[in-house]
C-alpha positions in Angstrom: -0.3 -0.1 0.2 1.4 3.6 -0.8 1.7 6.2 1.7 1.3 9.2 -0.5 -0.9 9.6 -3.4 2.3 10.9 -5.9 2.3 10.8 -9.3 4.5 7.7 -10.9 7.9 9.1 -12.8 8.7 8.8 -16.2 9.8 5.4 -17.5 13.8 5.1 -16.7 13.7 7.3 -13.8 14.7 5.6 -10.4 11.3 5.1 -9.8 10.3 4.4 -12.7 8.5 0.7 -11.5 5.6 3.3 -9.8 7.0 5.0 -7.2 7.9 9.1 -7.5 11.0 10.7 -6.4 9.9 13.1 -3.6 11.3 16.5 -3.2 13.5 16.7 -0.3 15.0 19.5 1.1 19.0 20.4 1.0 19.8 18.6 4.1 18.9 16.1 6.5 19.5 17.2 10.0 16.3 16.7 11.8 13.0 15.1 10.7 11.7 18.7 11.3 13.2 19.5 8.0 10.6 17.3 6.3 6.6 17.6 6.5 4.4 14.4 6.8 4.1 14.6 2.6 7.6 14.0 2.4 8.0 11.8 4.7 5.6 9.6 3.0 7.2 10.0 0.0 10.3 9.1 1.3 9.1 6.1 2.6 7.1 4.9 -0.4 10.7 5.1 -2.7 11.8 3.0 0.5 9.3 0.1 0.3 9.8 0.2 -3.7 13.9 0.2 -3.4 13.4 -3.4 -0.6 11.1 -4.9 -3.0 13.3 -4.4 -6.0 16.7 -3.6 -5.3 18.5 -5.0 -8.6 16.3 -2.6 -10.1 17.7 0.6 -9.1 21.5 -0.7 -8.6 22.8 1.7 -11.0 20.1 4.7 -9.3 23.6 6.2 -8.0 26.3 5.2 -10.4 29.0 7.9 -10.5 28.2 9.8 -7.0 30.2 9.2 -4.2 29.2 9.8 -0.3 31.8 10.8 2.7 30.9 8.7 5.6 32.3 10.7 9.3 32.1 8.9 12.3 32.9 10.9 15.6 31.0 7.8 17.6 31.4 4.0 17.1 28.9 2.3 14.9 27.4 -0.9 13.9 24.1 -0.1 11.7 24.7 3.4 10.9 28.0 2.4 9.2 26.8 -0.9 7.7 23.7 0.1 6.1 25.3 3.5 4.5 27.9 1.1 3.1 26.0 -1.5 1.9 23.0 0.6 1.1 25.3 2.7 -1.1 27.0 0.0 -2.5 23.6 -1.3 -3.6 22.6 2.2 -5.4 25.8 1.8 -7.6 27.5 4.6 -5.4 31.1 5.0 -4.2 31.8 5.9 -0.3 34.8 7.0 1.7 34.9 6.5 5.4 36.5 8.8 7.6 37.3 7.5 11.3 36.9 10.7 13.7 36.6 9.0 17.0 40.4 10.0 17.9 40.0 13.4 16.2 36.8 15.0 16.7 35.6 17.5 14.0 36.8 21.0 14.3 40.2 19.7 16.4 42.8 19.1 13.6 41.4 21.4 11.1 38.2 23.6 11.2 34.6 22.0 10.7 34.5 24.9 7.7 37.6 24.0 6.0 36.4 20.1 6.2 33.0 20.9 4.5 34.9 23.0 2.2 37.1 20.6 1.2 34.8 17.5 1.0 32.4 19.3 -1.0 35.0 19.6 -3.8 35.3 15.7 -3.8 32.0 13.8 -2.6 28.5 14.3 -3.6 26.8 14.4 -0.6 28.2 14.3 3.3 26.8 12.0 6.2 28.0 12.8 9.5 27.4 10.7 13.0 28.4 13.1 15.4 28.8 14.4 19.2 27.3 17.7 19.2 24.3 18.7 17.0 26.1 22.2 16.8 28.9 20.6 14.6 26.3 18.9 11.9 24.7 22.5 11.3 28.0 23.9 11.0 29.0 21.4 8.7 25.9 22.1 6.4 26.2 25.7 6.8 29.6 25.6 5.0 29.1 22.9 2.8 28.2 23.2 -0.7 26.7 19.5 -1.0 23.8 17.7 1.0 24.5 16.7 4.5 22.7 14.0 6.3 22.8 13.8 9.9 22.9 10.3 10.8 23.5 10.5 14.5 23.9 14.0 16.9 23.2 14.3 20.7 19.6 16.3 19.7 18.5 14.2 16.3 18.5 10.6 14.8 16.3 11.3 11.8 17.5 8.3 9.8 16.5 6.2 12.8 12.8 7.8 12.5 12.3 6.8 9.2 12.8 3.2 9.5 10.9 3.7 12.6 7.8 4.4 10.6 8.8 2.1 7.8 8.7 -0.6 10.4 5.5 0.5 11.6 3.9 0.5 7.9 5.0 -3.0 7.1 3.4 -4.0 10.3 -0.2 -3.0 8.9 0.2 0.2 11.9 -1.2 3.2 9.2 0.8 6.1 10.6 -2.2 8.6 10.7 -3.9 6.3 13.3 -0.4 4.6 15.1 -0.4 5.4 19.0 3.6 4.8 19.7 5.0 5.1 23.5 8.4 5.7 24.0 9.3 4.8 27.4 12.6 5.7 29.4 15.1 8.6 28.5 14.1 11.0 26.3 17.2 11.6 24.2 17.7 12.0 20.7 15.8 9.3 19.6 13.1 9.9 21.3 13.2 13.2 19.5 13.1 12.6 16.4 10.5 10.0 17.0 8.0 12.8 18.0 8.6 14.8 14.8 8.3 11.9 12.7 5.3 10.6 14.2 3.5 14.0 15.1 4.5 14.9 11.4 2.3 11.8 9.8 -0.4 12.6 11.9 0.0 9.9 14.7 0.2 10.4 18.5 2.9 9.7 20.8 3.3 9.4 24.9 6.7 9.5 25.8 7.1 8.1 29.4 10.0 9.6 31.5 10.9 10.6 34.8 10.5 14.5 35.2 14.3 15.3 35.3 15.1 13.1 32.2 12.0 13.6 29.7 12.5 15.0 26.0 13.3 18.6 25.4 10.5 21.2 26.1 11.2 22.8 22.7 11.0 19.7 20.8 7.6 19.2 22.7 6.3 22.5 22.0 6.9 22.2 18.2 5.1 19.0 18.2 2.1 20.4 19.9 2.5 23.0 17.0 3.1 20.7 14.1 0.3 18.6 16.2 -2.6 21.4 15.5 -2.1 21.2 11.9 -1.6 17.6 11.2 -3.5 15.9 13.5 -1.1 14.0 15.4 -0.5 14.7 19.2 2.4 14.3 21.9 1.7 13.5 25.3 4.4 13.2 28.1 4.0 11.8 31.7 6.2 10.1 34.0 3.4 7.1 34.6 4.3 3.8 32.9 0.6 2.5 33.0 0.3 5.0 30.1 1.5 2.0 27.6 -2.1 0.9 27.4 -3.6 0.5 24.2 -0.9 1.6 22.5 0.2 0.1 19.0 4.2 0.0 20.2 6.4 0.8 23.1 9.5 1.5 22.3 12.7 2.1 24.4 16.8 2.8 23.9 19.6 2.6 26.3 19.3 5.2 29.4 23.2 5.9 28.9 24.0 7.0 25.5 27.4 7.0 24.0 29.4 9.6 25.6 27.5 9.7 28.6 29.1 9.3 31.9 27.0 6.4 33.8 24.7 8.0 36.5 23.5 5.7 39.2 20.8 8.3 40.4 19.8 8.2 37.0 19.9 4.7 36.2 17.9 4.0 39.6 15.3 6.7 38.5 14.8 4.5 35.4 14.6 1.2 36.9 10.6 1.5 37.0 10.4 2.7 33.2 12.0 -1.3 32.3 10.3 -2.9 29.9 9.2 -6.2 30.6 6.3 -8.7 29.8 4.1 -7.2 32.4 4.3 -3.9 30.7 4.1 -5.3 27.0 1.0 -7.5 28.3 -0.3 -3.8 29.6 -0.1 -2.4 26.0 -2.1 -5.3 24.6 -1.5 -8.7 22.5 -1.5 -6.6 19.3 1.2 -4.3 20.6 5.4 -4.5 19.1 8.5 -4.2 20.9 11.2 -1.4 19.4 14.2 -0.3 20.1 16.8 1.7 18.1 20.0 -1.0 19.6 22.6 -1.4 20.8 20.3 -2.7 23.7 21.7 -3.1 27.3 20.0 -6.2 27.9 18.5 -6.5 31.6 18.6 -2.9 31.8 15.9 -1.3 29.8 14.5 -4.2 28.1 14.5 -7.8 29.7 15.6 -10.7 27.1 12.3 -12.4 27.3 11.1 -8.6 25.2 13.5 -8.3 23.0 13.7 -11.7 22.1 10.1 -12.2 21.7 7.6 -12.8 18.8 6.5 -9.0 19.4 10.1 -7.6 18.8 10.4 -5.9 15.5 14.1 -4.8 16.5 15.9 -6.1 13.9 13.4 -5.1 11.2 14.5 -1.6 12.1 18.0 -1.9 12.0 17.5 -3.7 8.1 15.0 -0.5 7.4 18.1 1.9 8.3 19.8 1.0 5.2 15.9 1.2 3.1 15.3 4.8 4.5 18.6 6.1 4.2 18.7 4.8 0.6 15.6 6.7 -0.1 16.4 10.1 1.1 19.6 9.6 -0.8 18.2 8.5 -4.7 15.6 11.7 -3.6 18.2 13.6 -2.9 21.4 12.9 -5.8 19.6 10.8 -8.4 
């Protein structure tokens, strides 16, 4: 089932099997850069690329993408390298874990160099300010593949996973429980933009950004979406999906008090049962088993975590094709 009502492209174009190419902004720094119809267009294209990868094997032939990593990566690096290769593009990895951006040379100079060799830059960074600076100075598209504030590629993969499970995005009710982090921020933006409802369940000291929540409320007045914040785990009743993430993000110092506060937000079988028999379990990974989620849930029949991981590739590929083809 198509998620948008766009018109098919002409024969020979990357979307010529029935899916048109959505018009996307120059950069993807947060889901807030995209409106609902654009998100649905990207997801339609992701579905097509996943269904027929061979039919798009030259979609980005001759293109090259720089991949920058300030943080360790499994899903992001693998999905980007393999995905771009499937589209006929070349990727080059820059490991910045021992030399954060802006230290050896300025972010400005880095961006001005990369734009001479590459058609796009994808960066996994420590601080969101770095990705915005890179986009400001770099005259090619820049994709945020993770920052401390946003994780837009993950949110696109999450929506694709919900759709594949037969959950209409404009009717979806997702509960995000635990630490209101970057993944939570992007999920708020994505769910509300597509007309769904998201309930964030977190202790008051560790809730999502008030600015992100306020922006979600304003957007919801337009899209019909809703965002709610509570500290009551029983708010998972009747949701379509329970989503959690690690309580301590990469680069953060472990805080025993924070972990203690979050203990009652652990996703276990009783919490899943409270949501209802049809609710799925979601996690962006890596998981700290026994901390934010128990084995019986993440390995159980309602877990879609590895579908989410796979869909990172397809969602990212759709954005690159829409922007570069």
